C-alpha positions as CSV (number, residue, x, y, z in Angstrom):
1,L,-29.7,-11.7,-22.3
2,T,-27.6,-13.7,-24.7
3,T,-24.3,-12.8,-23.0
4,T,-22.1,-15.9,-22.4
5,R,-19.1,-16.6,-20.3
6,A,-16.9,-16.2,-23.4
7,H,-18.2,-12.7,-23.8
8,L,-17.4,-11.8,-20.3
9,E,-13.9,-13.3,-20.5
10,A,-13.3,-11.3,-23.7
11,F,-14.4,-8.2,-21.8
12,L,-12.0,-8.8,-19.0
13,A,-9.2,-9.5,-21.5
14,Q,-10.0,-6.1,-23.1
15,L,-9.7,-4.4,-19.7
16,A,-6.3,-6.0,-19.2
17,K,-5.2,-5.0,-22.6
18,A,-6.2,-1.4,-21.8
19,N,-4.0,-1.6,-18.7
20,A,-7.0,-1.4,-16.3
21,S,-5.9,-2.2,-12.7
22,P,-6.9,-5.6,-11.2
23,R,-9.0,-3.5,-8.7
24,T,-10.9,-1.8,-11.5
25,A,-11.5,-5.2,-13.3
26,A,-12.7,-6.8,-10.1
27,R,-15.1,-3.9,-9.4
28,K,-16.6,-4.2,-12.9
29,L,-16.9,-8.0,-12.6
30,S,-18.7,-7.5,-9.2
31,A,-21.3,-5.2,-10.9
32,L,-21.8,-7.8,-13.6
33,R,-22.2,-10.6,-11.0
34,Q,-25.0,-8.6,-9.4
35,L,-26.7,-7.9,-12.7
36,F,-26.7,-11.6,-13.9
37,Q,-27.6,-12.8,-10.4
38,F,-30.7,-10.5,-10.6
39,L,-31.6,-11.8,-14.1
40,Y,-31.2,-15.4,-12.9
41,T,-33.3,-14.9,-9.8
42,E,-36.0,-13.2,-11.8
43,K,-35.9,-16.1,-14.3
44,L,-35.1,-13.8,-17.1
45,R,-32.2,-16.1,-18.1
46,P,-31.5,-19.8,-17.1
47,D,-28.0,-19.3,-15.7
48,N,-25.5,-16.8,-14.3
49,P,-22.4,-16.7,-16.6
50,T,-20.3,-15.0,-14.0
51,A,-20.7,-17.8,-11.4
52,T,-17.5,-19.6,-12.5
53,I,-15.3,-16.6,-13.4
54,D,-12.6,-15.9,-10.9
55,S,-12.0,-12.4,-9.7
56,P,-8.7,-10.8,-11.0
57,K,-5.9,-11.2,-8.4
58,Q,-5.2,-7.9,-6.9
59,G,-2.0,-8.7,-5.1
60,R,-0.8,-7.1,-1.9
61,P,0.2,-3.4,-1.8
62,L,3.9,-2.8,-1.1
63,P,4.4,-1.5,2.5
64,Q,5.4,2.1,2.9
65,T,9.0,2.9,3.9
66,L,10.9,6.1,4.7
67,N,14.3,6.9,3.1
68,E,17.4,7.0,5.3
69,Q,17.3,10.8,5.3
70,S,13.8,10.9,6.8
71,I,14.7,8.3,9.4
72,A,17.7,10.4,10.4
73,R,15.6,13.5,10.7
74,L,13.1,11.6,12.8
75,L,15.8,10.3,15.2
76,E,17.6,13.7,15.4
77,T,14.4,15.5,16.2
78,A,13.7,13.1,19.0
79,K,17.1,13.7,20.5
80,T,16.3,17.4,21.0
81,D,14.0,16.4,23.9
82,D,16.0,15.3,27.0
83,T,13.0,15.0,29.3
84,P,12.2,11.5,30.7
85,E,9.4,11.2,28.0
86,G,11.9,12.3,25.3
87,L,14.5,9.8,26.4
88,R,11.9,7.0,26.4
89,L,10.8,7.9,22.9
90,Q,14.4,8.0,21.7
91,A,14.9,4.5,23.0
92,M,11.7,3.2,21.5
93,L,12.5,4.7,18.1
94,E,16.0,3.3,18.1
95,L,14.7,-0.2,19.0
96,L,11.9,-0.2,16.5
97,Y,14.0,0.9,13.6
98,G,17.4,-0.5,14.6
99,A,16.1,-4.0,15.4
100,G,13.0,-4.1,13.1
101,L,10.7,-5.0,15.9
102,R,6.9,-5.3,15.6
103,V,5.2,-2.6,17.7
104,S,3.6,-5.2,19.9
105,E,7.0,-6.7,20.6
106,L,8.5,-3.3,21.3
107,V,5.9,-2.1,23.9
108,S,5.8,-5.4,25.8
109,L,9.6,-5.9,26.1
110,K,10.7,-7.2,29.5
111,L,13.5,-5.4,31.2
112,S,15.2,-8.8,31.6
113,T,15.6,-8.9,27.8
114,L,18.4,-6.4,28.0
115,Q,20.4,-8.5,30.5
116,V,21.2,-5.4,32.6
117,K,22.7,-6.1,36.0
118,A,20.7,-5.1,39.1
119,G,21.2,-1.4,39.9
120,S,23.0,-0.8,36.6
121,T,21.8,1.4,33.7
122,H,24.5,0.2,31.2
123,V,23.3,-1.9,28.3
124,A,26.2,-4.1,27.3
125,T,24.6,-6.9,25.3
126,D,24.5,-6.5,21.5
127,V,21.7,-9.0,21.0
128,M,18.2,-9.6,22.3
129,I,16.0,-12.7,22.3
130,I,12.6,-11.7,21.1
131,R,9.5,-13.8,21.5
132,G,7.3,-13.0,18.5
133,K,4.3,-14.3,16.6
134,G,3.4,-17.9,17.3
135,N,5.5,-17.7,20.5
136,K,8.6,-18.2,18.3
137,E,11.9,-16.9,19.6
138,R,14.4,-15.1,17.4
139,M,17.7,-13.3,18.0
140,V,17.9,-9.6,16.9
141,P,20.9,-7.3,17.0
142,L,21.2,-4.2,19.3
143,S,23.1,-1.4,17.5
144,R,25.4,0.9,19.3
145,M,22.9,3.7,18.9
146,S,20.2,1.5,20.4
147,R,22.4,0.6,23.4
148,E,23.3,4.2,24.0
149,A,19.7,5.3,23.8
150,L,18.5,2.5,26.1
151,S,21.3,3.3,28.7
152,R,20.2,7.0,28.7
153,Y,16.5,5.9,29.1
154,L,17.3,3.5,32.0
155,T,18.5,6.4,34.1
156,V,15.0,8.0,34.0
157,R,12.9,4.8,33.9
158,P,12.1,5.1,37.6
159,C,10.2,8.3,36.7
160,F,7.5,6.1,35.1
161,L,7.0,4.1,38.2
162,R,5.2,5.0,41.4
163,E,7.3,5.2,44.6
164,K,8.5,1.8,45.6
165,E,6.8,0.3,42.6
166,T,8.5,-2.3,40.4
167,S,7.6,-3.5,36.9
168,P,9.0,-6.3,34.7
169,Y,8.4,-4.2,31.6
170,L,11.1,-2.1,29.9
171,F,8.5,0.7,29.2
172,P,6.2,0.6,32.2
173,Y,2.9,2.5,32.3
174,A,0.2,2.6,34.9
175,R,-2.5,0.9,32.9
176,A,-4.1,-2.5,32.9
177,E,-1.4,-3.8,30.4
178,G,1.3,-2.5,32.6
179,Y,3.2,-1.0,29.7
180,V,2.9,1.8,27.1
181,T,0.3,0.7,24.6
182,R,0.6,0.4,20.8
183,Q,-1.9,3.2,20.5
184,Q,0.1,5.5,22.8
185,F,3.3,4.9,20.9
186,G,1.5,5.4,17.6
187,L,0.5,8.9,18.9
188,M,4.0,9.6,20.0
189,L,5.3,8.7,16.6
190,K,2.8,10.9,14.8
191,D,3.8,13.8,17.1
192,I,7.5,13.5,16.5
193,A,7.0,13.0,12.8
194,L,5.1,16.3,12.7
195,K,7.9,18.1,14.6
196,A,10.5,16.6,12.2
197,G,8.6,18.1,9.3
198,L,7.4,14.8,8.0
199,N,3.9,13.8,7.0
200,P,2.5,12.0,10.0
201,E,-0.2,10.3,7.9
202,T,2.5,8.3,6.0
203,I,4.3,7.2,9.2
204,S,3.4,4.3,11.5
205,P,5.4,1.8,13.6
206,H,5.0,-0.6,10.6
207,T,6.7,1.9,8.4
208,L,9.8,1.9,10.6
209,R,9.9,-1.9,10.6
210,H,9.7,-2.1,6.8
211,S,12.2,0.8,6.5
212,F,14.7,-1.3,8.6
213,A,14.2,-4.2,6.2
214,S,14.4,-2.0,3.0
215,H,17.6,-0.3,4.1
216,L,19.3,-3.6,5.0
217,L,18.3,-5.0,1.6
218,S,19.6,-1.9,-0.3
219,G,22.8,-2.2,1.7
220,G,23.5,-5.7,0.4
221,A,22.2,-7.8,3.3
222,D,21.0,-11.3,2.4
223,L,17.2,-11.6,2.1
224,R,17.0,-14.8,4.2
225,V,18.9,-13.1,7.0
226,I,16.5,-10.1,6.9
227,Q,13.6,-12.5,7.1
228,E,15.1,-14.2,10.1
229,L,15.6,-10.8,11.8
230,L,12.0,-9.8,11.1
231,G,10.7,-13.1,12.4
């Protein structure tokens, strides 16, 4: 009952000295807050010494990434499927990793973004204008591998449309959104990861986006340039 704020601060300092994680310290402080709030409410002490103590900052966990060998295995495994669905997945993977897109940007891409001439399946442009968060536009590169995968996919894109149907979306789908959803693509990604011998639990669209950034950084790219590419 005689515990003071100084006692509590000394306790937290001891935890830090013992290399306890910020999460552990925050959990212990939370338990103490509840105890002293109970004592204060029951009028067993006149104050709550934890009321003005800030919780330890826990920071943000680093995003997961795949090494270049794992990315290569994922892409090579996808290339073994030359069905329309396989060619679509190849194009989506090459875009997500090769351009560092958000999954929401990927699935909702418009066909016009590729600047493909009417009746053509050849992707010649080496940049795309992406409208991302906050409706902000940014320019992202299209690698040779991405252009080739997209060109192959465009030859089978009509397979995903009903007869005489048109769609403004690059990856059309007969749903309310009109395009492949994030959830659908997430399942496709888990499936191809499993086939590639990778742990699907550690792979998500966000993993590929951060792998793109990580590999550029390790290759010597300027951090500010990477930030611009990621939007």
